C-alpha positions in Angstrom: -60.3 2.3 -7.6 -58.6 4.8 -5.2 -57.5 1.8 -3.0 -56.0 0.2 -6.1 -54.0 3.4 -7.0 -52.8 3.6 -3.4 -51.8 0.0 -3.5 -49.9 0.6 -6.7 -48.2 3.7 -5.3 -47.3 1.8 -2.1 -46.0 -1.1 -4.2 -44.0 1.3 -6.3 -42.6 3.1 -3.2 -41.6 -0.2 -1.8 -39.8 -1.2 -5.0 -38.0 2.1 -5.1 -37.0 1.8 -1.5 -35.7 -1.7 -2.2 -33.8 -0.5 -5.2 -32.3 2.3 -3.2 -31.2 0.0 -0.4 -29.7 -2.4 -2.9 -27.8 0.4 -4.7 -26.6 1.7 -1.3 -25.5 -1.7 -0.3 -23.6 -2.2 -3.6 -22.0 1.3 -3.2 -20.9 0.5 0.3 -19.4 -2.8 -0.8 -17.7 -1.2 -3.7 -16.2 1.5 -1.4 -15.0 -1.2 1.0 -13.4 -3.2 -1.8 -11.7 0.0 -3.1 -10.4 0.8 0.4 -9.1 -2.8 0.7 -7.3 -2.5 -2.6 -5.8 0.8 -1.6 -4.5 -0.7 1.7 -3.1 -3.7 -0.2 -1.4 -1.4 -2.7 0.0 0.8 0.1 1.3 -2.3 1.9 2.9 -3.5 -1.4 4.4 -0.1 -2.0 5.8 0.1 1.6 7.3 -3.4 1.2 8.9 -2.4 -2.2 10.2 0.8 -0.7 11.7 -1.0 2.3 13.4 -3.6 0.0 14.7 -0.8 -2.2 16.2 1.0 0.8 17.7 -2.2 2.0 19.2 -2.9 -1.4 20.6 0.7 -1.5 22.2 0.1 1.9 23.8 -3.1 0.7 25.2 -1.3 -2.4 26.5 1.5 -0.2 28.2 -1.1 2.0 29.7 -2.8 -1.0 30.9 0.5 -2.4 32.4 1.4 1.0 34.1 -2.0 1.1 35.5 -1.6 -2.4 36.9 1.8 -1.5 38.4 0.5 1.7 40.0 -2.4 -0.2 41.3 0.0 -2.8 42.8 2.2 -0.1 44.4 -0.8 1.6 45.7 -2.1 -1.7 47.1 1.3 -2.5 48.8 1.6 1.0 50.3 -1.9 0.5 51.5 -1.0 -2.9 53.0 2.2 -1.6 54.6 0.3 1.3 56.0 -2.3 -1.2 57.3 0.5 -3.4 59.0 2.1 -0.4 60.6 -1.3 0.4 61.8 -1.6 -3.2 63.4 1.9 -3.0 64.9 1.1 0.4 66.3 -2.1 -1.0 67.7 -0.2 -3.9 69.4 2.3 -1.7 70.8 -0.5 0.5 72.1 -2.3 -2.6 73.7 1.0 -3.8 75.3 1.6 -0.4 76.5 -2.0 -0.3 77.9 -1.7 -3.9 79.7 1.6 -2.9 81.1 -0.1 0.2 82.4 -2.9 -1.9 84.0 -0.5 -4.4 85.5 1.5 -1.6 87.0 -1.7 0.0 88.3 -3.0 -3.3 89.8 0.3 -4.4 91.6 0.9 -1.1 93.5 -2.4 -1.4 
């Protein structure tokens, strides 16, 4: 009878040890899976951050180009405006010169 109880206890201890090993193995696998998911999410986040920074750089470049174009357009418009004024002054001088010539004869 004692031998039978010892066998039962030994069998029980073996089952408990097997259950503990199984639980530990499952916990290790679950932790490994969680770590893999974290790494995958970090990689995805890094990729998205990189793409966002690249997009921001593109937008800054486009904004800079628009500002440069606007400045060049404004300079050209001012230059053309100056030409119009210059042409107007030349026209007025020419007109006065004609008036001077025609009145002196």
